[in-house]
Backbone as CSV, one residue per row, in Angstrom:
resi,resn,N_x,N_y,N_z,CA_x,CA_y,CA_z,C_x,C_y,C_z
1,UNK,70.689,112.555,132.839,70.860,112.352,131.279,71.472,113.348,130.574
2,UNK,71.472,114.807,130.945,72.581,115.270,130.527,73.853,115.528,130.605
3,UNK,73.899,114.987,131.684,75.104,114.861,132.332,75.988,114.013,131.523
4,UNK,75.243,112.541,131.253,75.891,111.443,130.538,76.308,112.095,128.920
5,UNK,75.548,112.619,128.475,75.002,113.271,127.170,76.287,114.390,126.699
6,UNK,77.181,115.035,128.365,77.663,116.149,127.848,79.409,115.847,128.655
7,UNK,79.331,114.843,129.124,80.547,114.247,129.454,80.498,114.800,130.937
8,UNK,79.389,115.224,131.634,79.820,116.251,132.900,79.674,115.257,134.076
9,UNK,79.266,113.669,133.982,79.170,112.789,134.924,80.663,112.197,134.603
10,UNK,81.841,112.618,134.284,83.008,111.779,134.187,83.823,112.770,135.174
11,UNK,84.693,111.713,136.256,85.660,112.618,137.127,86.543,113.079,136.754
12,UNK,87.269,114.014,137.086,88.410,114.460,136.814,89.405,113.663,136.810
13,UNK,90.512,113.291,135.726,91.159,112.243,135.794,92.279,113.019,137.122
14,UNK,92.913,112.005,138.295,94.095,112.805,139.001,95.309,111.412,138.519
15,UNK,96.320,112.730,138.169,97.662,111.835,137.949,97.362,111.298,139.483
16,UNK,98.486,110.254,139.238,99.197,109.665,140.678,100.099,110.502,140.981
17,UNK,100.177,110.744,142.670,101.176,111.188,143.059,102.619,111.253,142.434
18,UNK,103.460,111.610,142.143,104.932,111.549,141.745,105.791,111.173,143.520
19,UNK,106.692,110.455,143.253,107.292,110.113,144.704,108.851,110.765,144.299
20,UNK,108.797,111.383,145.125,109.799,112.314,144.908,111.862,111.519,145.549
21,UNK,112.367,111.281,144.632,113.872,110.753,145.407,114.555,111.654,146.675
22,UNK,115.035,111.027,147.709,115.993,111.566,148.785,116.855,113.018,148.238
23,UNK,117.128,113.754,148.536,117.860,114.607,147.961,119.523,113.914,148.459
24,UNK,120.181,113.792,147.425,121.707,113.281,148.213,122.747,113.931,147.537
25,UNK,122.486,115.369,146.946,123.455,116.411,146.538,123.851,116.341,144.786
26,UNK,123.445,115.138,144.284,123.770,115.218,143.024,122.600,114.749,142.060
27,UNK,122.647,115.945,140.838,121.443,115.340,140.045,121.699,115.171,138.679
28,UNK,121.343,113.888,138.409,121.701,113.489,136.879,120.863,113.874,135.849
29,UNK,120.778,114.711,135.452,119.429,115.344,134.117,119.608,114.604,132.791
30,UNK,118.893,114.144,132.483,118.269,113.866,131.176,118.270,114.529,129.785
31,UNK,118.095,114.312,129.107,117.978,114.888,128.137,116.244,115.468,127.602
32,UNK,116.019,116.550,127.660,114.402,116.955,127.735,113.867,116.776,126.439
33,UNK,114.772,116.719,125.484,114.393,116.528,123.948,115.016,115.763,123.192
34,UNK,114.624,115.064,121.978,115.396,113.712,121.022,115.915,114.893,120.090
35,UNK,117.075,114.792,119.817,118.491,115.624,118.810,119.586,115.467,119.476
36,UNK,120.341,116.592,119.231,121.864,116.581,119.479,122.177,117.990,120.513
37,UNK,123.056,117.222,121.820,123.202,118.093,122.650,124.584,118.662,121.938
38,UNK,124.310,120.223,122.158,125.803,120.705,121.639,126.273,122.053,122.639
39,UNK,127.149,122.449,122.784,127.801,123.398,123.702,126.981,124.840,123.484
40,UNK,126.940,125.156,124.752,126.107,126.776,124.740,126.379,127.913,124.024
41,UNK,128.140,127.314,123.604,128.386,128.639,122.593,127.510,128.592,120.846
42,UNK,127.287,127.101,120.851,126.323,127.222,119.547,125.336,128.127,119.317
43,UNK,124.578,128.578,120.199,122.955,129.242,120.604,123.087,130.520,120.232
44,UNK,122.274,130.973,119.437,122.121,132.346,118.076,122.081,133.128,118.977
45,UNK,122.581,133.307,120.730,121.703,134.407,120.973,122.541,134.631,122.506
46,UNK,123.356,135.808,122.140,124.468,136.510,123.036,124.219,135.917,124.730
47,UNK,122.871,136.070,125.373,122.160,135.651,126.644,122.250,134.713,127.251
48,UNK,122.464,133.381,125.943,122.525,132.111,126.480,123.746,131.705,126.218
49,UNK,124.616,131.917,124.960,125.946,131.451,124.355,126.824,132.087,125.427
50,UNK,126.648,133.132,125.943,127.902,133.537,126.716,127.431,133.284,128.142
51,UNK,126.706,132.804,128.536,126.111,132.252,129.867,125.937,133.155,130.891
52,UNK,124.914,134.073,130.526,124.452,135.478,131.262,123.291,134.959,131.912
53,UNK,122.742,133.814,131.779,121.542,133.349,132.661,122.148,131.962,133.463
54,UNK,122.971,131.893,132.903,123.798,130.167,133.773,124.103,129.638,132.755
55,UNK,125.336,128.308,133.146,125.984,127.680,132.575,124.502,126.347,132.070
56,UNK,124.940,125.502,131.157,124.276,124.483,130.757,124.839,123.958,129.579
57,UNK,123.527,123.409,128.692,123.935,123.222,127.491,122.645,123.130,126.386
58,UNK,122.876,123.001,125.469,121.538,122.971,124.336,121.085,121.691,123.581
59,UNK,119.864,121.804,123.117,119.544,120.462,122.467,119.229,121.239,121.111
60,UNK,119.927,120.637,119.873,119.210,120.837,118.518,117.888,119.610,118.370
61,UNK,116.880,120.377,118.338,115.646,119.229,118.750,115.692,118.294,117.157
62,UNK,114.978,117.499,117.371,114.841,116.709,116.048,113.281,116.435,115.876
63,UNK,112.716,116.507,117.206,111.244,116.524,117.601,110.578,118.076,118.347
64,UNK,109.630,117.654,118.622,108.490,118.697,119.284,107.943,118.375,120.706
65,UNK,108.874,117.850,121.125,108.065,116.770,122.734,109.193,117.052,123.689
66,UNK,108.673,118.159,124.388,109.506,118.219,125.853,109.289,117.495,127.164
67,UNK,110.290,116.641,127.901,110.102,116.004,128.911,110.890,116.530,130.109
68,UNK,110.575,116.093,131.309,111.385,116.572,132.639,112.407,115.867,132.225
69,UNK,113.623,116.586,132.650,114.838,116.200,132.180,115.523,115.490,134.011
70,UNK,114.307,116.002,134.802,114.800,115.316,136.414,113.447,115.288,137.113
71,UNK,113.628,114.699,138.044,112.663,114.114,139.036,112.099,115.592,139.955
72,UNK,111.516,116.326,140.260,111.220,117.705,140.397,110.136,118.572,140.738
73,UNK,110.187,119.374,140.585,109.243,120.310,140.649,108.689,121.633,139.711
74,UNK,107.804,121.934,138.988,107.454,123.045,138.129,107.246,123.946,138.884
75,UNK,108.499,124.970,138.740,108.246,126.361,140.068,107.924,127.851,138.739
76,UNK,107.964,127.165,137.567,107.430,128.131,136.599,107.455,127.890,135.259
77,UNK,106.180,127.986,135.054,105.626,128.001,133.237,105.353,129.411,132.639
78,UNK,105.957,129.496,131.974,105.989,131.147,131.293,104.404,131.128,130.180
79,UNK,103.781,132.164,130.477,102.406,131.597,129.985,102.229,131.699,128.608
80,UNK,103.764,131.923,127.612,103.350,131.837,126.124,103.860,130.398,126.084
81,UNK,104.183,129.358,126.762,104.672,128.245,127.195,105.830,127.738,126.376
82,UNK,106.518,128.799,125.871,108.181,128.460,125.524,109.014,128.338,126.031
83,UNK,108.961,128.390,128.348,110.142,127.982,128.976,109.413,127.576,129.935
84,UNK,110.249,126.462,130.468,109.893,126.277,131.513,110.854,125.921,132.830
85,UNK,110.382,126.093,134.149,111.590,126.168,134.781,111.075,125.041,136.146
86,UNK,112.316,124.759,136.779,112.324,123.163,137.566,113.015,123.316,138.705
87,UNK,112.589,122.671,139.822,113.683,122.540,140.931,113.730,121.199,140.796
88,UNK,115.317,121.034,141.068,115.425,119.111,141.478,115.519,118.967,143.314
89,UNK,115.428,117.996,143.544,115.311,117.965,144.900,116.274,118.415,145.894
90,UNK,117.173,118.541,145.185,118.668,118.908,145.194,118.987,120.433,145.575
91,UNK,117.846,120.958,145.243,117.601,122.468,144.987,118.272,123.279,143.768
92,UNK,118.539,122.399,142.751,118.857,123.104,141.410,118.010,123.511,140.607
93,UNK,117.946,124.738,140.214,116.950,125.049,139.012,117.321,124.994,137.523
94,UNK,116.588,124.816,137.350,116.811,124.210,135.683,115.922,124.751,135.004
95,UNK,116.472,125.965,133.602,115.483,126.266,132.701,115.249,125.494,131.355
96,UNK,114.432,125.518,131.063,114.249,124.524,129.506,113.318,126.056,128.670
97,UNK,114.352,126.564,127.594,114.217,127.284,127.103,114.274,126.941,125.561
98,UNK,112.776,126.764,125.302,112.581,126.038,123.801,112.474,127.145,122.863
99,UNK,113.644,127.036,122.283,114.221,128.029,120.782,114.745,129.264,121.290
100,UNK,114.778,130.197,119.980,115.147,131.490,120.299,114.402,132.396,119.627
101,UNK,113.633,133.282,120.481,112.934,134.757,119.773,111.484,133.653,119.713
102,UNK,111.389,132.786,120.857,110.346,131.855,120.670,109.178,132.862,121.613
103,UNK,109.726,133.418,122.407,108.681,134.496,123.172,107.427,135.278,122.097
104,UNK,107.632,135.353,121.130,107.419,136.581,120.289,105.761,136.127,119.793
105,UNK,106.465,134.867,119.802,105.027,133.716,119.028,103.812,133.363,120.173
106,UNK,104.125,134.581,120.882,102.576,134.322,121.849,102.172,132.987,122.086
107,UNK,102.732,131.929,122.036,102.230,130.687,122.554,101.970,129.877,121.468
108,UNK,101.684,130.540,120.290,101.353,129.779,119.127,102.094,128.454,119.041
109,UNK,101.196,127.531,118.520,102.216,126.228,118.522,103.021,125.264,119.789
110,UNK,102.485,126.086,120.966,102.814,125.464,122.275,102.045,124.786,123.013
111,UNK,101.872,123.587,123.469,101.211,123.082,124.438,101.498,122.745,125.407
112,UNK,101.024,123.242,126.703,101.959,122.594,127.612,100.596,120.993,128.676
113,UNK,101.511,120.723,129.316,100.655,119.370,129.781,101.001,119.563,131.878
114,UNK,101.567,120.516,132.122,101.867,120.689,133.593,101.279,122.017,133.722
115,UNK,101.544,122.144,135.411,101.585,123.675,135.595,102.296,124.062,136.893
116,UNK,102.685,125.204,137.443,103.538,125.545,138.347,102.791,124.611,139.796
117,UNK,103.926,124.199,140.430,103.473,123.495,141.719,103.029,121.735,141.430
118,UNK,103.489,121.325,139.851,103.417,120.094,139.796,104.505,119.503,139.709
119,UNK,104.612,118.304,140.672,105.660,117.201,140.773,105.572,116.339,139.591
120,UNK,107.042,116.613,139.429,107.300,115.204,138.020,108.466,114.743,138.032
121,UNK,108.160,113.277,137.419,108.971,112.442,137.173,110.130,112.357,135.881
122,UNK,111.492,112.573,136.185,111.972,112.518,135.021,110.840,111.875,133.409
123,UNK,111.360,112.300,132.060,110.388,111.912,131.291,108.986,111.791,131.353
124,UNK,108.781,112.384,132.172,106.996,113.091,132.157,107.130,114.052,130.844
125,UNK,105.754,113.953,130.059,105.502,114.999,129.197,105.205,116.746,129.516
126,UNK,105.834,117.615,129.287,105.875,119.161,129.792,105.204,119.624,128.728
127,UNK,105.688,119.591,127.457,105.114,120.731,126.648,105.235,120.376,125.415
128,UNK,104.537,120.701,124.240,104.870,119.755,123.154,104.727,121.451,122.186
129,UNK,105.600,121.150,121.026,105.701,122.633,120.174,105.544,121.771,118.567
130,UNK,105.263,122.914,118.019,105.241,122.792,116.498,106.705,123.212,115.923
131,UNK,107.365,122.269,115.339,108.636,122.156,114.712,108.950,123.452,113.864
132,UNK,107.692,122.718,112.758,107.712,123.607,111.345,107.086,125.055,111.447
133,UNK,106.637,125.379,112.643,105.681,126.690,113.012,107.090,127.677,113.860
134,UNK,107.910,127.169,114.452,109.065,127.411,115.309,110.021,128.092,114.185
135,UNK,110.492,127.137,113.031,111.220,127.390,112.042,110.928,128.078,111.382
136,UNK,109.311,128.569,111.114,109.107,129.395,110.328,109.318,130.762,111.152
137,UNK,108.692,131.169,112.421,108.364,132.095,113.093,109.469,132.817,113.833
138,UNK,110.387,131.956,114.660,111.346,132.417,115.620,112.725,132.082,114.724
139,UNK,114.010,132.520,115.830,114.951,132.725,114.780,115.324,131.376,114.912
140,UNK,115.236,130.692,116.190,116.087,129.109,115.681,115.185,128.114,116.769
141,UNK,114.833,126.544,116.268,114.601,125.593,117.407,115.788,125.049,118.622
142,UNK,116.747,125.304,118.397,118.179,124.958,119.530,117.213,125.624,120.692
143,UNK,117.407,124.648,121.897,116.581,125.025,123.193,117.969,124.829,123.838
144,UNK,118.033,125.979,125.153,118.927,125.751,125.982,118.356,125.241,127.759
145,UNK,119.183,124.550,128.035,118.684,123.854,129.229,120.164,124.922,130.522
146,UNK,119.254,125.687,130.605,120.589,126.857,131.664,120.080,126.067,133.185
147,UNK,121.461,126.179,133.861,121.136,125.822,135.682,121.474,127.318,136.093
148,UNK,120.091,128.103,136.551,119.707,129.574,136.932,120.366,129.922,138.373
149,UNK,120.398,128.842,138.952,121.297,128.948,139.774,122.664,128.281,140.505
150,UNK,123.417,128.707,139.462,124.652,128.323,139.625,125.774,128.563,140.992
151,UNK,125.051,129.536,141.244,126.189,129.736,142.396,125.626,128.205,143.619
152,UNK,124.791,127.638,143.340,124.462,126.319,144.505,125.257,125.166,143.946
153,UNK,126.178,125.065,142.901,126.651,124.364,142.021,128.003,123.904,142.205
154,UNK,128.593,122.820,143.004,129.959,122.638,142.741,130.979,121.945,142.064
155,UNK,129.962,121.160,141.365,130.826,120.519,139.863,129.442,120.426,138.624
156,UNK,129.867,120.359,137.725,129.143,120.732,136.331,129.883,119.108,135.399
157,UNK,129.226,118.470,135.044,129.909,117.937,133.947,128.713,117.811,132.793
158,UNK,129.224,117.632,131.740,128.459,117.884,130.702,128.416,116.967,129.135
159,UNK,128.028,116.573,128.728,127.811,115.561,127.714,127.648,115.996,126.189
160,UNK,128.365,116.683,125.917,128.089,117.631,124.553,128.624,117.201,123.172
161,UNK,127.784,117.472,122.223,127.921,116.571,120.889,127.688,115.180,120.943
162,UNK,126.614,114.799,121.363,126.070,113.478,121.181,124.795,113.435,120.285
163,UNK,124.068,112.546,119.952,122.433,112.466,120.106,122.112,111.967,121.248
164,UNK,120.925,112.579,121.353,120.115,112.245,122.700,118.980,111.735,122.452
165,UNK,118.219,111.130,123.129,116.961,110.425,123.211,116.181,111.258,124.611
166,UNK,115.096,111.525,124.449,114.349,112.460,125.347,114.103,111.559,126.310
167,UNK,114.011,111.655,127.896,113.931,110.989,128.850,115.013,109.769,128.876
168,UNK,116.199,110.019,128.548,117.058,108.723,128.472,118.598,108.784,128.795
169,UNK,118.892,109.552,127.595,120.108,110.249,127.269,120.502,111.410,128.625
170,UNK,121.620,110.572,129.551,122.288,111.619,130.551,122.788,112.977,129.983
171,UNK,122.608,113.889,130.223,123.327,115.630,129.593,124.076,116.328,130.571
172,UNK,123.734,116.188,131.638,124.317,116.504,132.875,124.364,116.261,134.023
173,UNK,125.599,116.183,135.151,125.880,115.593,136.147,126.273,116.615,136.871
174,UNK,125.564,117.068,138.328,125.321,118.128,138.776,125.675,117.874,140.338
175,UNK,126.664,118.283,141.118,126.740,118.695,142.177,126.740,119.354,142.965
176,UNK,125.752,119.581,143.987,125.789,120.839,144.860,126.675,121.027,145.610
177,UNK,126.485,122.282,146.129,127.658,122.403,147.376,127.081,121.874,148.649
């Protein structure tokens, strides 16, 4: 009876296993956030704007939900939940860094729905964040999407200056070496 009363009899829901596509040398990255895709040069942080961490694109978000931009594996989830790293089936490593100077928020206003080692499909929810809180406590909500292992990439095509919908709009096409 106590188990029923306190919900201890419920089995932990197990997510269905995500089926990974075959590696084919090309990754199409969809927007992880709804908003506007812009050039990295518009990010108010030289680490991103000058491509010190790698090439990519940025999204000026209009809402606070981040979804997976690809089929892949979560290889890093920062303890502060302001950034997540994924690896595609083709081996491309993608960093999604929510906002600028958000690490200083120490996770306040961020909630993660994945953990390291999880396999995700494009469109799966990764993180939510409170846009008003980020606007108040951090420098910017602009979210860089960076390819951190650019040496593995032979061609990168970007879709900049367009409105994007999370999980739907293609923003990067990456061909691996």
